[in-house]
C-alpha positions as CSV (number, residue, x, y, z in Angstrom):
1,M,-0.2,0.2,0.0
2,P,2.2,2.7,-1.0
3,G,1.9,6.2,0.3
4,A,-0.1,4.9,3.1
5,R,-0.2,7.2,6.5
6,E,-1.1,6.9,10.1
7,S,-4.6,6.8,10.8
8,A,-5.5,5.9,14.1
9,V,-5.1,8.4,17.2
10,Y,-2.7,7.4,19.9
11,T,-5.2,6.6,22.7
12,H,-2.6,7.7,26.0
13,G,-1.0,10.7,24.9
14,H,2.1,11.3,26.5
15,H,0.6,12.7,30.6
16,E,3.0,12.6,33.0
17,S,1.4,9.2,34.4
18,V,1.5,7.8,30.9
19,L,5.8,8.6,31.0
20,R,5.5,6.8,34.3
21,S,4.9,3.8,32.9
22,H,7.2,4.2,29.4
23,T,10.2,4.9,31.4
24,W,9.8,2.0,33.9
25,R,10.2,-0.2,30.6
26,T,13.6,-1.8,30.3
27,A,15.0,-4.1,27.5
28,A,15.2,-6.8,30.1
29,N,11.4,-6.3,31.1
30,S,10.0,-5.4,28.2
31,A,12.2,-7.4,25.0
32,A,13.7,-10.3,26.7
33,Y,12.0,-12.9,23.8
34,L,14.6,-10.3,21.7
35,L,17.4,-10.0,24.1
36,D,19.4,-13.5,22.6
37,S,19.4,-13.0,18.8
38,L,21.6,-9.9,19.0
39,K,25.2,-9.6,18.1
40,P,27.3,-6.7,19.3
41,H,27.3,-5.5,15.2
42,M,24.1,-5.0,15.0
43,R,21.9,-2.1,13.4
44,I,18.8,-2.0,15.0
45,L,15.8,0.0,14.3
46,D,13.2,1.0,17.4
47,I,9.9,1.9,16.7
48,G,7.8,4.0,18.8
49,C,10.7,4.3,20.9
50,G,9.0,6.9,23.3
51,P,11.2,8.2,25.7
52,G,13.9,6.0,24.7
53,T,14.6,4.0,27.9
54,I,14.1,0.3,25.7
55,T,16.3,2.1,22.8
56,A,19.1,3.4,25.0
57,D,19.1,-0.4,26.4
58,L,19.1,-1.9,23.2
59,A,21.9,0.6,22.1
60,E,24.2,-0.8,25.5
61,L,23.5,-4.3,23.8
62,V,25.1,-3.9,20.1
63,P,28.0,-1.5,21.2
64,D,30.1,-2.2,17.8
65,G,26.5,-1.5,16.0
66,H,24.2,1.5,15.8
67,V,20.2,2.0,17.3
68,T,17.6,4.4,15.6
69,G,14.9,5.3,17.9
70,V,12.1,6.5,15.7
71,D,8.4,8.2,16.8
72,H,5.4,9.4,15.1
73,A,5.3,12.2,18.2
74,P,8.3,14.6,17.8
75,G,8.1,15.9,21.1
76,I,8.7,12.8,22.9
77,L,12.1,12.7,21.5
78,E,13.5,15.0,23.2
79,Q,13.2,13.0,26.7
80,A,14.5,10.1,24.4
81,R,17.6,12.1,23.4
82,S,18.0,13.4,27.0
83,T,18.2,9.7,28.4
84,A,20.7,8.6,25.9
85,A,22.9,11.5,26.8
86,A,22.8,10.9,30.4
87,R,23.9,7.3,29.7
88,G,26.2,8.3,27.6
89,L,25.5,6.7,25.0
90,T,27.2,7.8,21.2
91,N,25.8,4.6,19.2
92,I,21.8,5.8,18.6
93,D,20.4,8.9,17.4
94,F,16.6,9.7,17.4
95,A,13.8,10.5,14.1
96,V,10.1,11.1,13.6
97,A,8.9,8.5,11.6
98,D,5.2,6.7,10.5
99,V,5.5,3.0,11.1
100,H,3.2,2.7,7.8
101,A,6.0,4.4,5.4
102,L,9.2,4.3,6.9
103,E,12.0,6.7,5.2
104,Y,14.8,4.4,4.9
105,P,15.7,1.5,2.1
106,D,15.1,-1.7,1.7
107,D,17.4,-4.4,3.5
108,T,18.4,-1.5,5.9
109,F,18.8,-2.9,9.9
110,C,19.5,-6.3,11.3
111,V,16.4,-5.7,13.9
112,V,13.7,-4.1,13.7
113,H,11.8,-3.4,17.1
114,A,8.7,-2.3,18.3
115,H,7.1,-2.6,21.8
116,Q,3.1,-1.5,22.6
117,V,2.9,0.1,18.8
118,L,0.9,-2.2,16.8
119,Q,-2.3,-1.9,19.1
120,H,-2.4,1.5,18.4
121,V,-1.8,1.7,14.4
122,G,-3.9,2.1,11.6
123,D,-3.0,-0.9,9.7
124,P,-1.0,-3.5,11.7
125,V,-0.4,-5.4,8.4
126,Q,1.1,-2.6,6.6
127,A,3.3,-1.5,9.3
128,L,4.6,-5.1,9.7
129,R,5.5,-5.2,5.6
130,E,7.1,-1.8,6.2
131,M,9.1,-3.5,8.9
132,R,10.1,-6.1,7.2
133,R,10.6,-4.3,4.0
134,V,13.8,-2.4,6.2
135,T,15.2,-5.4,7.6
136,R,18.2,-7.1,6.1
137,P,17.7,-10.9,5.0
138,G,18.5,-12.9,7.5
139,G,17.4,-10.4,9.8
140,Y,14.3,-10.1,12.7
141,V,11.3,-8.3,13.2
142,A,10.4,-8.4,16.8
143,V,6.9,-7.4,18.1
144,R,5.1,-7.2,21.6
145,D,2.0,-6.1,22.2
146,A,-0.5,-5.8,25.4
147,D,-3.9,-7.2,25.5
148,Y,-6.5,-6.0,27.2
149,E,-9.2,-8.5,27.1
150,A,-6.7,-10.9,28.3
151,M,-5.7,-8.7,31.5
152,T,-6.6,-9.9,34.6
153,W,-6.8,-9.1,38.5
154,Y,-7.6,-10.2,42.0
155,P,-10.2,-9.1,43.5
156,A,-12.9,-8.5,41.2
157,S,-14.1,-5.1,41.1
158,A,-17.3,-3.5,39.2
159,G,-15.2,-0.4,38.7
160,M,-12.0,-2.1,37.1
161,D,-14.4,-4.2,34.9
162,D,-15.8,-1.1,33.5
163,W,-12.5,0.5,32.9
164,L,-11.6,-2.3,30.8
165,D,-14.7,-1.8,28.5
166,L,-14.0,2.0,28.1
167,Y,-10.4,1.4,27.2
168,R,-11.6,-1.0,24.7
169,T,-14.2,1.3,23.4
170,V,-11.9,4.3,23.2
171,A,-9.2,2.4,21.7
172,R,-11.1,1.2,18.8
173,A,-12.7,4.5,18.5
174,N,-9.2,5.7,18.4
175,G,-8.3,3.6,15.0
176,G,-6.3,0.8,17.4
177,E,-7.1,-2.6,18.4
178,P,-6.5,-3.1,22.3
179,D,-6.3,-6.9,22.2
180,A,-3.5,-6.5,19.8
181,G,-1.2,-9.6,21.4
182,R,-3.3,-12.4,20.3
183,R,-3.7,-11.4,16.9
184,L,0.7,-10.5,16.1
185,K,0.9,-14.1,14.6
186,S,-1.8,-13.8,12.6
187,W,-0.9,-10.2,11.1
188,A,2.7,-11.2,10.8
189,L,1.6,-14.3,8.3
190,E,-0.5,-11.8,6.6
191,A,2.3,-9.4,6.1
192,G,4.5,-12.3,4.7
193,F,6.4,-13.8,7.3
194,T,7.2,-17.7,7.1
195,D,9.5,-17.8,10.3
196,I,7.6,-17.0,13.1
197,T,8.7,-17.6,16.6
198,A,5.5,-16.5,18.8
199,T,5.4,-16.4,22.3
200,S,4.0,-14.8,25.6
201,A,5.1,-12.9,28.8
202,T,3.6,-11.1,31.4
203,W,4.0,-7.8,33.9
204,T,2.8,-9.4,37.1
205,F,2.1,-6.4,40.1
206,G,1.3,-8.1,43.5
207,A,3.6,-6.6,45.9
208,A,2.4,-3.5,47.8
209,D,4.8,-1.0,45.9
210,E,3.9,-2.3,42.7
211,R,0.3,-2.0,43.1
212,A,0.8,1.6,44.4
213,W,2.4,2.2,41.6
214,W,0.2,0.5,38.7
215,S,-3.2,1.4,40.4
216,G,-1.9,5.2,40.7
217,L,-0.9,6.0,37.1
218,W,-3.9,4.1,36.1
219,A,-6.1,6.2,38.5
220,D,-4.0,9.3,36.9
221,R,-4.5,8.6,33.3
222,T,-8.1,7.6,33.5
223,L,-8.6,11.5,34.9
224,A,-6.0,13.6,33.3
225,S,-4.3,12.3,30.4
226,A,-5.0,12.5,26.5
227,Y,-7.7,9.1,26.9
228,A,-9.2,10.7,29.6
229,E,-10.1,13.6,26.9
230,R,-10.5,11.5,23.9
231,A,-13.1,9.0,26.2
232,T,-15.0,12.8,27.0
233,A,-15.2,14.0,23.6
234,G,-15.7,10.9,22.1
235,G,-19.3,11.0,24.0
236,H,-18.1,7.2,25.5
237,A,-17.9,8.6,28.9
238,D,-18.6,11.3,31.3
239,A,-16.2,12.9,34.3
240,V,-18.9,11.2,37.0
241,R,-18.0,7.9,35.2
242,L,-14.3,8.5,35.0
243,R,-14.0,9.5,38.6
244,A,-15.2,6.4,39.2
245,V,-13.4,4.1,37.2
246,S,-10.0,6.0,38.8
247,D,-11.4,5.4,42.7
248,A,-11.8,2.0,41.7
249,W,-8.3,1.6,40.7
250,R,-7.2,3.4,43.7
251,E,-9.2,0.8,45.9
252,W,-7.7,-2.2,44.2
253,G,-4.3,-0.6,44.7
254,K,-5.3,-0.8,48.8
255,R,-5.8,-4.1,48.7
256,E,-3.3,-6.5,50.3
257,D,-4.6,-9.6,48.3
258,G,-4.9,-7.2,44.9
259,W,-2.7,-9.4,42.2
260,F,-2.8,-7.6,38.4
261,A,-1.4,-9.5,35.2
262,V,-1.1,-8.0,32.1
263,L,-0.3,-10.3,29.4
264,H,1.9,-9.8,26.0
265,G,1.9,-11.2,22.6
266,E,5.4,-11.1,20.9
267,I,6.6,-12.4,17.6
268,L,10.1,-12.9,16.6
269,C,10.0,-13.1,12.8
270,R,13.0,-13.7,10.6
271,K,13.0,-12.0,7.1
272,D,14.2,-15.1,4.5
273,A,17.3,-14.8,3.8
């Protein structure tokens, strides 16, 4: 689909409550399925790099190579550059890009990586085709995405059930697919990959500090982020409903028996040599 461009709206935006989560992400907790395939000389493209924490980790793992981090939102790239500079990394650069139409030649990168990206794009199959195009023969496309419907928690909470229903509604109204994790292999097959390793992994929040952090960022995100604005502007929720959802998150976070698991689908696709 030549000339394709992003049609979806990024549901979360870059409010502090969103970046609280994004800056916590590392290669170890968010890209472990890829790490054994990395070699020191590799050239990597990190799509949807956000504040650059995973990107910087990848740069450290390829000291004789280079990492390019790209994002559709220009504003977040300054924070990514600051992340890299603070760690003294010189084998890294950042640019604005649209995954549907990457401005790189065919067969440029050894690895193309995207974490929590395809759930937010308008055409994930076209995105994967572009990722495949710019990957060298024998190289890898590595993608990991959450699956919202598969998220689970204890104890039961009607308010958090409402959060999940609302979030999935808003994400789809924005043009994305919140249950992307289960679809990654299917999308990769449609994009033309034949050598696909499909796995899964979780983030789990059960200790008191983990519950406080996870519940707090979602409680704040529900009231103050771009997601909250899009929920109300789209007619999906009013302030009363958002407050009730936010309160439910905080109540769950205080529960000593509280537990939450985020399921992620993962694909590691090798491009035919």
